[in-house]
C-alpha positions as CSV (number, residue, x, y, z in Angstrom):
1,X,11.7,-7.0,-27.2
2,X,14.7,-7.9,-25.1
3,X,15.3,-11.6,-24.5
4,X,16.7,-11.3,-21.0
5,X,16.2,-14.4,-18.9
6,X,14.0,-13.1,-16.1
7,X,12.1,-15.2,-13.6
8,X,8.6,-15.9,-15.1
9,X,7.1,-15.2,-11.6
10,X,8.4,-11.7,-11.6
11,X,7.1,-11.1,-15.1
12,X,3.6,-12.4,-14.1
13,X,3.6,-10.3,-11.0
14,X,4.4,-7.1,-13.0
15,X,1.8,-8.1,-15.6
16,X,-0.7,-8.5,-12.8
17,X,0.1,-5.0,-11.4
18,X,-0.4,-3.5,-14.9
19,X,-3.8,-5.3,-15.2
20,X,-4.9,-4.1,-11.8
21,X,-3.9,-0.5,-12.7
22,X,-5.9,-0.7,-15.9
23,X,-8.8,-2.2,-13.9
24,X,-8.8,0.9,-11.7
25,X,-8.1,3.2,-14.6
26,X,-9.8,1.7,-17.6
27,X,-8.9,4.6,-20.0
28,X,-5.2,4.6,-18.9
29,X,-2.5,4.6,-21.4
30,X,1.2,5.4,-21.2
31,X,4.7,4.6,-22.6
32,X,6.9,2.0,-21.0
33,X,8.7,4.8,-19.1
34,X,5.4,6.1,-17.8
35,X,4.2,2.7,-16.8
36,X,7.5,1.9,-15.1
37,X,7.7,5.3,-13.4
38,X,4.0,5.8,-12.4
39,X,1.8,2.8,-12.8
40,X,3.8,0.1,-11.0
41,X,4.8,2.3,-8.0
42,X,1.2,3.6,-7.7
43,X,-0.2,0.1,-7.6
44,X,2.3,-0.9,-5.0
45,X,1.5,2.2,-2.9
46,X,-2.3,1.5,-3.1
47,X,-1.8,-2.1,-2.1
48,X,0.7,-1.2,0.6
49,X,-1.6,1.5,1.9
50,X,-4.5,-1.0,2.3
51,X,-2.2,-3.5,4.1
52,X,-0.9,-0.7,6.4
53,X,-4.4,0.3,7.2
54,X,-5.4,-3.2,8.1
55,X,-2.2,-3.6,10.3
56,X,-3.0,-0.3,12.0
57,X,-6.6,-1.4,12.7
58,X,-5.3,-4.6,14.2
59,X,-2.8,-2.8,16.4
60,X,-5.6,-0.4,17.6
61,X,-7.9,-3.4,18.3
62,X,-5.1,-4.9,20.4
63,X,-4.5,-1.6,22.3
64,X,-0.9,-1.6,21.1
65,X,-1.3,1.8,19.4
66,X,-3.8,4.7,19.8
67,X,-5.7,6.4,17.0
68,X,-6.9,10.0,17.3
69,X,-8.8,12.1,14.9
70,X,-7.0,15.2,13.6
71,X,-8.9,18.5,13.1
72,X,-9.1,17.8,9.4
73,X,-10.7,14.4,10.0
74,X,-7.7,12.2,9.2
75,X,-6.5,9.6,11.8
76,X,-3.2,10.0,13.6
77,X,-1.6,7.0,15.2
78,X,0.6,7.0,18.3
79,X,2.3,4.4,20.5
80,X,-0.2,3.3,23.2
81,X,0.4,4.9,26.6
82,X,2.0,2.3,28.8
83,X,-0.2,0.8,31.5
84,X,0.7,2.2,34.9
85,X,1.3,-0.1,37.8
86,X,0.1,2.1,40.7
87,X,1.5,0.2,43.7
């Protein structure tokens, strides 16, 4: 194993991502290349996707964006139509 001086926080963060991946995929196994290429990015995408969904839900609740259902059942998001001042 390489003895590069890397911040322990970063090592623990990556270790946590690997543990979460294995928690979601208990029979998972791969090489260091596979873990680096597939596991870590996948964990980040899944976490980011959850955060993005929460942010979108918040923006919809604040009427800052609109959500419409597409024919296939997925949601589409748009900028909210500006309020008109009919004077």
